[in-house]
C-alpha positions as CSV (number, residue, x, y, z in Angstrom):
1,X,-23.9,-13.2,76.5
2,X,-24.6,-11.9,73.1
3,X,-26.8,-13.6,70.5
4,X,-23.7,-14.3,68.3
5,X,-21.9,-16.2,71.1
6,X,-25.0,-18.2,71.8
7,X,-25.1,-19.4,68.2
8,X,-21.6,-20.7,68.2
9,X,-22.1,-22.5,71.5
10,X,-25.3,-24.1,70.6
11,X,-24.3,-25.3,67.0
12,X,-21.5,-28.0,66.9
13,X,-20.9,-27.3,63.2
14,X,-20.4,-23.6,63.8
15,X,-18.4,-24.1,67.0
16,X,-15.8,-26.3,65.3
17,X,-12.7,-24.5,63.9
18,X,-12.1,-24.8,60.1
19,X,-8.5,-25.8,59.2
20,X,-6.7,-23.2,57.2
21,X,-5.4,-25.7,54.6
22,X,-9.0,-26.6,53.6
23,X,-9.9,-23.0,52.8
24,X,-6.8,-22.7,50.7
25,X,-7.6,-25.9,48.9
26,X,-11.0,-24.7,48.0
27,X,-9.7,-21.3,46.8
28,X,-6.9,-23.1,44.8
29,X,-9.5,-25.4,43.2
30,X,-11.7,-22.5,42.1
31,X,-8.6,-20.7,40.8
32,X,-7.5,-23.8,38.8
33,X,-11.0,-24.1,37.3
34,X,-10.8,-20.5,36.1
35,X,-7.4,-21.2,34.7
36,X,-8.6,-24.3,32.8
37,X,-11.6,-22.4,31.4
38,X,-9.4,-19.5,30.4
39,X,-7.0,-21.9,28.7
40,X,-9.8,-23.6,26.9
41,X,-11.2,-20.3,25.8
42,X,-7.8,-19.2,24.6
43,X,-7.5,-22.5,22.6
44,X,-10.9,-22.1,21.0
45,X,-10.5,-18.4,20.3
46,X,-6.8,-18.4,19.2
47,X,-5.0,-21.7,18.7
48,X,-7.9,-23.9,17.4
49,X,-9.9,-21.1,15.9
50,X,-9.9,-22.2,12.3
51,X,-11.1,-25.7,13.2
52,X,-14.1,-24.5,15.2
53,X,-14.9,-21.9,12.6
54,X,-15.1,-24.6,9.9
55,X,-17.3,-26.7,12.2
56,X,-19.6,-23.8,12.7
57,X,-19.8,-23.0,9.0
58,X,-20.7,-26.6,8.2
59,X,-23.8,-26.1,10.3
60,X,-25.0,-22.9,8.8
61,X,-23.0,-22.1,5.7
62,X,-23.6,-23.8,2.3
63,X,-22.1,-23.6,-1.1
64,X,-25.0,-23.7,-3.5
65,X,-24.4,-25.1,-7.0
66,X,-25.8,-22.9,-9.7
67,X,-26.7,-25.4,-12.4
68,X,-25.7,-24.5,-15.9
69,X,-28.5,-24.7,-18.5
70,X,-27.8,-27.7,-20.7
71,X,-27.4,-26.8,-24.4
72,X,-30.0,-27.6,-26.9
73,X,-29.8,-30.2,-29.7
74,X,-31.0,-28.9,-33.0
75,X,-31.6,-30.4,-36.4
76,X,-30.0,-28.9,-39.5
77,X,-32.9,-26.5,-39.9
78,X,-32.8,-25.2,-36.3
79,X,-35.7,-27.3,-35.1
80,X,-35.5,-28.6,-31.5
81,X,-34.5,-32.2,-31.0
82,X,-33.8,-31.8,-27.3
83,X,-34.1,-29.0,-24.8
84,X,-34.2,-28.4,-21.0
85,X,-37.3,-27.3,-19.1
86,X,-37.9,-26.5,-15.5
87,X,-38.8,-29.5,-13.4
88,X,-38.9,-29.0,-9.6
89,X,-38.0,-31.9,-7.4
90,X,-39.9,-32.6,-4.2
91,X,-38.0,-33.3,-0.9
92,X,-38.8,-33.5,2.8
93,X,-37.6,-33.2,6.4
94,X,-39.4,-36.2,7.9
95,X,-39.1,-35.0,11.5
96,X,-40.9,-31.8,10.6
97,X,-43.9,-33.5,9.0
98,X,-46.7,-33.6,11.5
99,X,-48.2,-36.9,10.5
100,X,-50.3,-37.2,13.7
101,X,-52.5,-34.2,12.6
102,X,-55.6,-35.5,10.6
103,X,-55.5,-32.4,8.4
104,X,-51.8,-33.0,7.5
105,X,-52.5,-36.6,6.8
106,X,-55.2,-35.7,4.3
107,X,-52.8,-33.3,2.6
108,X,-50.1,-35.9,2.4
109,X,-52.6,-38.2,0.7
110,X,-53.2,-35.5,-1.9
111,X,-49.4,-35.1,-2.4
112,X,-48.9,-38.8,-3.0
113,X,-51.8,-38.7,-5.5
114,X,-50.4,-35.7,-7.4
115,X,-47.0,-37.5,-7.6
116,X,-48.7,-40.7,-8.7
117,X,-47.0,-42.6,-5.9
118,X,-48.5,-45.6,-4.1
119,X,-49.4,-44.3,-0.6
120,X,-47.3,-47.1,0.9
121,X,-44.2,-46.0,-0.9
122,X,-44.8,-42.3,0.0
123,X,-45.3,-43.1,3.7
124,X,-42.2,-45.1,3.8
125,X,-40.1,-42.2,2.7
126,X,-41.4,-40.2,5.7
127,X,-41.1,-42.9,8.4
128,X,-37.5,-42.2,9.5
129,X,-38.0,-39.1,11.6
130,X,-34.2,-39.0,12.3
131,X,-33.6,-37.9,8.7
132,X,-33.2,-34.3,7.9
133,X,-33.4,-34.8,4.1
134,X,-35.1,-37.3,1.8
135,X,-36.0,-37.1,-1.9
136,X,-39.7,-37.7,-2.5
137,X,-39.7,-37.5,-6.3
138,X,-37.2,-35.9,-8.7
139,X,-38.2,-33.7,-11.7
140,X,-42.0,-33.4,-11.6
141,X,-44.0,-31.2,-14.0
142,X,-44.3,-27.6,-13.0
143,X,-48.1,-27.6,-12.7
144,X,-47.9,-30.6,-10.3
145,X,-45.2,-28.8,-8.3
146,X,-47.4,-25.7,-8.0
147,X,-50.4,-27.7,-6.7
148,X,-48.1,-29.4,-4.1
149,X,-46.8,-26.0,-3.0
150,X,-50.4,-24.7,-2.7
151,X,-51.1,-27.4,-0.1
152,X,-48.4,-25.8,2.1
153,X,-47.5,-29.0,4.0
154,X,-44.9,-28.3,6.7
155,X,-41.8,-30.3,6.1
156,X,-42.4,-30.8,2.3
157,X,-40.2,-28.6,0.1
158,X,-39.1,-28.1,-3.5
159,X,-35.8,-27.6,-5.3
160,X,-35.6,-26.1,-8.8
161,X,-34.1,-28.5,-11.3
162,X,-34.3,-29.2,-15.1
163,X,-35.2,-32.1,-17.2
164,X,-34.9,-32.8,-20.9
165,X,-37.7,-32.9,-23.4
166,X,-37.5,-34.5,-26.8
167,X,-40.1,-33.1,-29.3
168,X,-39.4,-35.8,-32.0
169,X,-40.1,-38.6,-29.6
170,X,-39.3,-42.2,-30.7
171,X,-38.5,-41.2,-34.3
172,X,-35.2,-39.6,-33.3
173,X,-34.6,-41.4,-30.1
174,X,-31.5,-43.4,-31.2
175,X,-29.9,-40.3,-32.6
176,X,-30.5,-37.9,-29.7
177,X,-30.3,-40.4,-26.8
178,X,-31.2,-39.2,-23.3
179,X,-29.9,-38.0,-20.0
180,X,-30.3,-39.4,-16.5
181,X,-31.9,-37.7,-13.5
182,X,-28.6,-35.9,-12.8
183,X,-28.7,-34.5,-16.4
184,X,-25.7,-36.5,-17.5
185,X,-25.8,-37.9,-21.1
186,X,-26.4,-41.6,-21.3
187,X,-27.0,-42.4,-24.9
188,X,-26.7,-40.9,-28.4
189,X,-25.7,-37.3,-29.0
190,X,-26.5,-36.6,-25.3
191,X,-23.6,-38.9,-24.4
192,X,-21.3,-38.2,-27.3
193,X,-21.3,-34.4,-26.7
194,X,-22.1,-34.5,-23.0
195,X,-19.2,-32.2,-22.0
196,X,-20.1,-29.5,-24.5
197,X,-23.8,-29.7,-23.8
198,X,-23.5,-29.7,-20.0
199,X,-21.5,-26.5,-19.6
200,X,-20.0,-25.7,-16.2
201,X,-21.9,-25.2,-13.0
202,X,-21.5,-22.0,-11.0
203,X,-21.5,-21.6,-7.2
204,X,-22.9,-19.2,-4.5
205,X,-21.9,-19.2,-0.8
206,X,-24.8,-18.6,1.5
207,X,-26.0,-18.9,5.1
208,X,-29.1,-21.2,5.6
209,X,-31.4,-21.9,8.5
210,X,-32.3,-25.5,9.5
211,X,-35.2,-25.5,6.9
212,X,-32.8,-24.9,4.1
213,X,-33.9,-21.3,3.6
214,X,-31.3,-18.8,2.5
215,X,-30.8,-16.2,5.2
216,X,-27.8,-14.3,3.8
217,X,-25.4,-14.5,0.9
218,X,-21.7,-14.4,1.7
219,X,-18.7,-14.2,-0.6
220,X,-18.6,-13.9,-4.4
221,X,-21.0,-15.7,-6.7
222,X,-19.5,-17.6,-9.6
223,X,-22.0,-17.5,-12.5
224,X,-22.7,-20.8,-14.4
225,X,-21.4,-21.3,-17.9
226,X,-24.3,-22.6,-20.0
227,X,-23.8,-25.5,-22.3
228,X,-23.4,-25.1,-26.0
229,X,-26.0,-25.9,-28.6
230,X,-25.2,-28.8,-30.9
231,X,-26.6,-28.6,-34.5
232,X,-26.8,-31.9,-36.2
233,X,-26.9,-32.8,-39.8
234,X,-30.1,-34.7,-39.2
235,X,-33.2,-33.3,-41.0
236,X,-36.0,-34.0,-38.5
237,X,-38.6,-34.3,-41.3
238,X,-36.5,-36.8,-43.3
239,X,-35.9,-38.6,-40.0
240,X,-39.6,-38.8,-39.1
241,X,-40.6,-40.0,-42.6
242,X,-37.8,-42.6,-42.7
243,X,-38.8,-43.9,-39.3
244,X,-42.5,-44.0,-40.2
245,X,-41.9,-46.0,-43.4
246,X,-39.5,-48.4,-41.6
247,X,-42.0,-49.0,-38.8
248,X,-44.8,-49.7,-41.3
249,X,-42.5,-52.2,-43.2
250,X,-41.4,-54.0,-40.1
251,X,-45.0,-54.3,-39.0
252,X,-46.3,-55.4,-42.4
253,X,-43.7,-58.1,-42.8
254,X,-43.8,-59.2,-39.2
255,X,-40.1,-58.6,-38.9
256,X,-38.0,-58.5,-35.8
257,X,-36.5,-55.1,-36.4
258,X,-35.2,-52.7,-39.1
259,X,-32.9,-49.7,-39.8
260,X,-32.6,-46.9,-42.3
261,X,-29.6,-44.7,-43.0
262,X,-29.8,-41.6,-45.3
263,X,-26.6,-39.9,-46.3
264,X,-26.0,-36.7,-48.3
265,X,-23.8,-37.9,-51.1
266,X,-22.2,-34.5,-51.6
267,X,-21.4,-33.4,-48.1
268,X,-21.3,-36.7,-46.2
269,X,-23.9,-35.5,-43.7
270,X,-26.2,-38.0,-42.1
271,X,-29.7,-36.8,-42.9
272,X,-31.5,-39.7,-41.1
273,X,-30.6,-42.6,-38.9
274,X,-33.8,-44.5,-37.9
275,X,-34.3,-47.8,-36.1
276,X,-37.4,-49.8,-35.1
277,X,-38.3,-50.8,-32.5
278,X,-37.6,-47.6,-30.7
279,X,-38.6,-45.8,-27.5
280,X,-39.7,-42.4,-26.1
281,X,-36.5,-40.8,-24.7
282,X,-38.3,-39.0,-21.7
283,X,-40.4,-42.1,-20.8
284,X,-38.0,-45.0,-20.4
285,X,-39.8,-47.3,-17.9
286,X,-39.5,-51.0,-18.7
287,X,-37.2,-50.6,-21.6
288,X,-35.4,-53.5,-23.2
289,X,-32.0,-53.7,-24.9
290,X,-33.9,-54.4,-28.2
291,X,-35.4,-50.9,-28.0
292,X,-32.3,-49.0,-26.9
293,X,-29.9,-50.5,-29.4
294,X,-28.9,-48.2,-32.3
295,X,-28.9,-51.1,-34.8
296,X,-27.7,-49.1,-37.8
297,X,-24.4,-48.6,-36.0
298,X,-24.1,-51.4,-33.4
299,X,-25.3,-54.5,-35.3
300,X,-23.2,-56.2,-37.9
301,X,-24.4,-58.6,-40.6
302,X,-23.2,-60.4,-43.7
303,X,-24.5,-57.9,-46.3
304,X,-25.2,-60.4,-49.1
305,X,-25.6,-59.3,-52.6
306,X,-25.2,-55.6,-51.8
307,X,-21.5,-56.3,-52.0
308,X,-21.5,-57.4,-55.6
309,X,-21.2,-53.8,-57.0
310,X,-18.1,-53.4,-54.8
311,X,-16.7,-56.7,-56.3
312,X,-17.3,-55.4,-59.8
313,X,-15.8,-52.0,-59.0
314,X,-12.5,-53.4,-57.7
315,X,-12.1,-55.6,-60.7
316,X,-12.9,-52.8,-63.1
317,X,-10.4,-50.5,-61.3
318,X,-7.7,-53.2,-61.6
319,X,-8.4,-53.6,-65.3
320,X,-9.3,-57.3,-65.0
321,X,-12.8,-56.7,-66.6
322,X,-14.9,-54.2,-68.5
323,X,-18.6,-53.6,-68.2
324,X,-19.1,-55.7,-71.3
325,X,-16.8,-58.6,-70.3
326,X,-18.8,-61.9,-70.7
327,X,-18.9,-64.2,-67.7
328,X,-20.2,-67.7,-68.1
329,X,-22.4,-68.6,-65.2
330,X,-23.6,-72.0,-66.5
331,X,-24.9,-74.2,-65.1
332,X,-25.8,-71.9,-62.2
333,X,-23.9,-74.0,-59.7
334,X,-20.3,-74.4,-58.6
335,X,-18.7,-76.6,-55.9
336,X,-15.8,-75.2,-53.9
337,X,-14.1,-76.4,-50.7
338,X,-16.9,-78.8,-50.0
339,X,-19.7,-76.2,-50.5
340,X,-22.0,-75.7,-53.5
341,X,-22.6,-72.1,-54.6
342,X,-25.6,-71.6,-56.7
343,X,-27.8,-69.0,-58.5
344,X,-31.6,-69.0,-58.4
345,X,-31.5,-69.6,-62.2
346,X,-29.1,-70.7,-64.8
347,X,-28.4,-67.4,-66.4
348,X,-25.8,-68.7,-68.9
349,X,-23.5,-66.1,-70.3
350,X,-23.8,-62.7,-68.8
351,X,-21.9,-59.5,-69.2
352,X,-20.5,-57.9,-66.0
353,X,-23.5,-55.5,-66.2
354,X,-25.8,-58.5,-66.4
355,X,-24.1,-60.2,-63.4
356,X,-25.0,-57.1,-61.3
357,X,-28.5,-56.8,-62.8
358,X,-29.4,-60.4,-62.3
359,X,-27.5,-60.7,-59.0
360,X,-25.6,-63.8,-60.1
361,X,-23.5,-65.4,-57.3
362,X,-21.6,-67.5,-59.8
363,X,-20.8,-64.4,-61.9
364,X,-19.6,-62.4,-58.8
365,X,-17.3,-65.2,-57.6
366,X,-15.8,-65.6,-61.1
367,X,-15.1,-61.9,-61.2
368,X,-13.4,-62.2,-57.7
369,X,-11.3,-65.0,-58.9
370,X,-9.6,-62.6,-61.3
371,X,-8.4,-60.7,-58.2
372,X,-5.9,-61.7,-55.5
373,X,-7.0,-61.8,-51.9
374,X,-4.6,-59.0,-51.1
375,X,-6.2,-56.8,-53.8
376,X,-9.7,-57.4,-52.5
377,X,-8.7,-56.9,-48.9
378,X,-7.0,-53.6,-49.8
379,X,-10.2,-52.2,-51.4
380,X,-12.4,-53.4,-48.6
381,X,-10.2,-51.7,-46.1
382,X,-10.1,-48.5,-48.1
383,X,-13.9,-48.5,-48.1
384,X,-14.0,-48.8,-44.3
385,X,-14.8,-52.4,-43.8
386,X,-13.2,-54.0,-40.8
387,X,-12.5,-50.6,-39.3
388,X,-14.3,-48.5,-36.7
389,X,-16.4,-45.8,-38.5
390,X,-15.0,-42.3,-38.0
391,X,-18.3,-40.7,-37.0
392,X,-19.0,-38.6,-33.8
393,X,-21.3,-41.2,-32.3
394,X,-21.0,-43.7,-29.5
395,X,-21.3,-47.4,-30.1
396,X,-20.2,-47.6,-33.7
397,X,-18.8,-51.1,-34.3
398,X,-15.9,-52.3,-36.5
399,X,-17.4,-55.3,-38.2
400,X,-15.3,-58.2,-39.3
401,X,-12.8,-58.5,-42.2
402,X,-10.2,-61.2,-41.6
403,X,-6.6,-60.7,-42.8
404,X,-6.2,-61.7,-46.5
405,X,-3.4,-64.1,-45.8
406,X,-5.8,-66.5,-44.0
407,X,-8.4,-66.5,-46.8
408,X,-9.2,-69.8,-48.4
409,X,-10.4,-69.9,-52.1
410,X,-13.9,-70.6,-51.0
411,X,-13.8,-67.6,-48.6
412,X,-12.6,-65.3,-51.3
413,X,-15.4,-66.5,-53.5
414,X,-18.2,-66.0,-50.9
415,X,-16.9,-62.6,-50.0
416,X,-17.6,-61.6,-53.6
417,X,-21.3,-61.8,-52.9
418,X,-21.3,-60.7,-49.3
419,X,-20.6,-63.7,-47.1
420,X,-17.6,-64.2,-44.9
421,X,-17.3,-60.6,-43.8
422,X,-19.7,-58.5,-41.7
423,X,-20.6,-54.8,-41.6
424,X,-23.1,-52.4,-40.1
425,X,-25.8,-50.8,-42.2
426,X,-24.0,-47.5,-41.7
427,X,-20.7,-49.0,-43.0
428,X,-22.5,-50.3,-46.1
429,X,-24.2,-46.9,-46.8
430,X,-20.9,-45.1,-46.2
431,X,-18.9,-47.4,-48.6
432,X,-21.4,-46.5,-51.4
433,X,-20.3,-42.8,-51.2
434,X,-17.2,-44.0,-53.2
435,X,-19.6,-44.9,-56.0
436,X,-21.8,-41.9,-55.7
437,X,-19.0,-39.3,-55.3
438,X,-17.0,-40.3,-58.4
439,X,-14.7,-42.7,-56.7
440,X,-14.0,-40.8,-53.5
441,X,-14.9,-42.2,-50.1
442,X,-16.1,-39.1,-48.3
443,X,-16.1,-38.7,-44.5
444,X,-19.5,-39.0,-42.8
445,X,-20.6,-36.6,-40.2
446,X,-23.5,-36.2,-37.7
447,X,-22.9,-32.5,-37.4
448,X,-24.2,-29.9,-39.9
449,X,-21.7,-29.2,-42.6
450,X,-23.1,-27.8,-45.8
451,X,-19.7,-27.6,-47.6
452,X,-18.9,-30.3,-50.3
453,X,-16.8,-33.0,-48.7
454,X,-13.3,-33.9,-49.8
455,X,-12.7,-37.6,-49.8
456,X,-10.1,-40.2,-50.4
457,X,-9.8,-41.7,-53.9
458,X,-10.7,-45.4,-54.0
459,X,-11.9,-45.7,-57.6
460,X,-11.6,-43.6,-60.7
461,X,-14.6,-41.5,-61.8
462,X,-15.0,-43.8,-64.8
463,X,-15.3,-46.8,-62.6
464,X,-17.8,-45.1,-60.3
465,X,-20.0,-44.1,-63.3
466,X,-19.9,-47.6,-64.8
467,X,-21.0,-49.1,-61.5
468,X,-23.8,-46.5,-61.2
469,X,-25.0,-47.6,-64.6
470,X,-25.1,-51.2,-63.3
471,X,-26.9,-50.2,-60.2
472,X,-29.5,-48.4,-62.3
473,X,-30.0,-51.6,-64.3
474,X,-30.3,-53.7,-61.1
475,X,-33.1,-51.4,-60.0
476,X,-34.8,-51.3,-63.4
477,X,-36.8,-53.7,-65.5
478,X,-35.2,-57.1,-65.5
479,X,-33.3,-56.4,-62.3
480,X,-33.8,-57.6,-58.8
481,X,-34.8,-54.2,-57.3
482,X,-37.6,-52.9,-59.5
483,X,-39.7,-51.9,-56.5
484,X,-37.0,-49.3,-55.7
485,X,-38.2,-47.1,-58.6
486,X,-39.5,-43.7,-57.7
487,X,-41.7,-41.2,-59.5
488,X,-39.6,-38.4,-61.1
489,X,-36.2,-39.5,-60.0
490,X,-33.7,-42.0,-61.5
491,X,-32.4,-44.5,-59.0
492,X,-29.8,-47.2,-58.7
493,X,-29.2,-49.7,-56.1
494,X,-28.6,-53.3,-55.1
495,X,-30.8,-55.6,-53.1
496,X,-29.5,-58.3,-50.8
497,X,-30.9,-61.2,-48.9
498,X,-28.7,-63.1,-46.5
499,X,-29.3,-66.1,-44.3
500,X,-28.8,-65.2,-40.6
501,X,-25.9,-66.8,-38.9
502,X,-26.8,-69.0,-36.0
503,X,-23.8,-70.4,-34.0
504,X,-21.4,-71.7,-36.6
505,X,-24.0,-72.3,-39.3
506,X,-26.9,-70.5,-41.0
507,X,-30.6,-70.6,-40.2
508,X,-32.5,-71.8,-43.3
509,X,-35.7,-69.9,-42.4
510,X,-34.2,-66.6,-41.0
511,X,-33.1,-63.8,-43.3
512,X,-32.0,-60.2,-43.3
513,X,-33.2,-58.2,-46.3
514,X,-31.2,-55.2,-47.6
515,X,-31.4,-52.5,-50.2
516,X,-28.7,-49.9,-50.7
517,X,-28.7,-47.3,-53.5
518,X,-28.6,-43.7,-54.6
519,X,-30.5,-41.1,-56.5
520,X,-30.5,-39.3,-58.9
521,X,-28.2,-41.7,-60.6
522,X,-26.2,-39.4,-62.9
523,X,-25.4,-36.9,-60.1
524,X,-26.3,-38.7,-56.8
525,X,-27.5,-36.4,-54.0
526,X,-28.4,-39.0,-51.5
527,X,-27.6,-42.6,-50.5
528,X,-30.2,-44.7,-48.7
529,X,-29.6,-48.0,-47.0
530,X,-32.4,-50.1,-45.6
531,X,-32.3,-53.3,-43.6
532,X,-35.2,-55.5,-42.4
533,X,-34.3,-58.2,-39.9
534,X,-36.2,-61.5,-40.0
535,X,-39.2,-60.7,-42.2
536,X,-41.7,-63.6,-41.6
537,X,-44.8,-62.8,-43.4
538,X,-44.1,-64.8,-46.5
539,X,-41.7,-62.4,-48.3
540,X,-38.0,-62.0,-47.4
541,X,-36.1,-61.0,-50.6
542,X,-34.5,-57.6,-50.3
543,X,-36.1,-56.5,-53.6
544,X,-39.5,-57.2,-52.1
545,X,-39.1,-56.2,-48.5
546,X,-36.5,-53.4,-48.3
547,X,-36.6,-51.9,-51.8
548,X,-40.1,-50.3,-51.3
549,X,-38.9,-48.5,-48.2
550,X,-35.9,-47.2,-50.2
551,X,-38.2,-45.9,-52.9
552,X,-40.5,-44.0,-50.5
553,X,-37.6,-42.5,-48.5
554,X,-35.7,-41.5,-51.6
555,X,-38.7,-39.7,-53.2
556,X,-39.7,-37.9,-50.1
557,X,-36.2,-36.9,-49.2
558,X,-35.3,-35.5,-52.6
559,X,-38.5,-33.4,-52.6
560,X,-37.7,-32.0,-49.2
561,X,-34.2,-31.1,-50.4
562,X,-35.8,-29.3,-53.5
563,X,-33.9,-31.6,-55.9
564,X,-35.4,-31.2,-59.3
565,X,-36.8,-34.4,-60.9
566,X,-34.6,-35.8,-63.7
567,X,-37.3,-38.0,-65.2
568,X,-40.7,-37.5,-66.6
569,X,-43.2,-37.7,-63.8
570,X,-45.1,-40.9,-64.6
571,X,-45.5,-44.1,-62.6
572,X,-43.5,-47.1,-63.6
573,X,-45.6,-50.2,-64.1
574,X,-43.5,-53.3,-63.1
575,X,-44.6,-56.4,-64.9
576,X,-41.5,-58.5,-64.5
577,X,-40.9,-61.0,-61.7
578,X,-38.3,-60.5,-59.0
579,X,-35.2,-62.7,-58.8
580,X,-32.9,-62.6,-55.9
581,X,-29.9,-64.6,-54.9
582,X,-28.1,-64.9,-51.6
């Protein structure tokens, strides 16, 4: 017997005969498996090819955004108010950070220290090891980023970004505004012109490895379109000086806040728009609404006696009075509609010029009584009161001017001296362009425009010149605004002191102090409006609190603009007292 026959006889498994159908089943199963695999391969490679290609690309291909360089904000002389600088952002892949290594832990402590982050907060960002991306800190200074890069910590990476810098700091904060961490405008010019400043980002298609490193570029690169520069009408030197003097006045008088607006009376350009309190645009931690608010445009007040020249102008234009018309203000009090309106003194008989010079409430209301409510409302509206200012700036408010049909006699009377309507400081300054520009209300602009403005006629040139004479008298000896006088330049303006409205009434110990005027008086070049909110250091009249700020800003601004003095350069000694009415 052969060895092969012995094996079959001795092994029951080998000795049993295998059925033919089992062999065929196994072969069929194997064949079916190959068919399924071939079908799946055909589906992946042919039918569902696009889906799987997309899924593959998601894992290795990226479209990189090529950020556009945000445009600069410049003042009228080309000086920088805002610009973008490189500010790398720090990010990490937590699962790649070897925190168990003592040397790595020491380096991580150095990173946290460089970023000025509490170690607890820093460690928390790296705790989730399942994450493949986490921001550690956005937009750090380049020297700090370089020190972190030199530590060479595995899993800690950097991305090139930009942040905004504001060289003028808090003095121009309310004009320029700021951007957020994504470089989108949030306030001021940054918000108003965000689309033009931002430009348009480009793109680049690349292949990256798991660490985010570019391995290969694929496809076409779309270059970014950088943002446009915006040149403002603001003069940064005038802005800084106005802010400085405003800050000093608010501090000295222990006031709540203040604002200054400086307009070019020829072109309508805004040369300065300052508010205090303010903030540093690129350091905005713990900011309050008090600091962020652009009060000159967003806050409205009853302007008080600064409205009296407007009342006189509308009556002059209507032919109801002349500058020499005599108004009897005796006995310095008048009762209307259950209210008593009074002057600080019994001025007796005053000419219209004297009414403005002495700031007589009784004189102003008697001038208003020669007008109809509709006539007054029409002039107020023409001057921009009760309407949203047409200026390229966010947040400008409308103010309040009720329809003339609902006016009561006492309301018409109080509007004559600045109660019963409300306006922002900017609206007040803008309305005075009709007096400075020979009767034309000229459009205001925050963008540079050196061409003389063409306005809308509200008053005749003769009326405007007559009111300027009255404003000069009000700011001169015997007037309420003697502290507005400057060395070398003639000025004219009107002070105002208004009780603050609290609920439905007025607070007896809270005031807003105003002064609005222009210089030089014969051919005004600038208009300056000043508001001090709640002075509480003993003085609160506009002629004492706001007029000195007006004086300093006017003198410095005209010198910066190279406007020749129109008066002999000698100091004016003021010996008269200051009267003021509400």
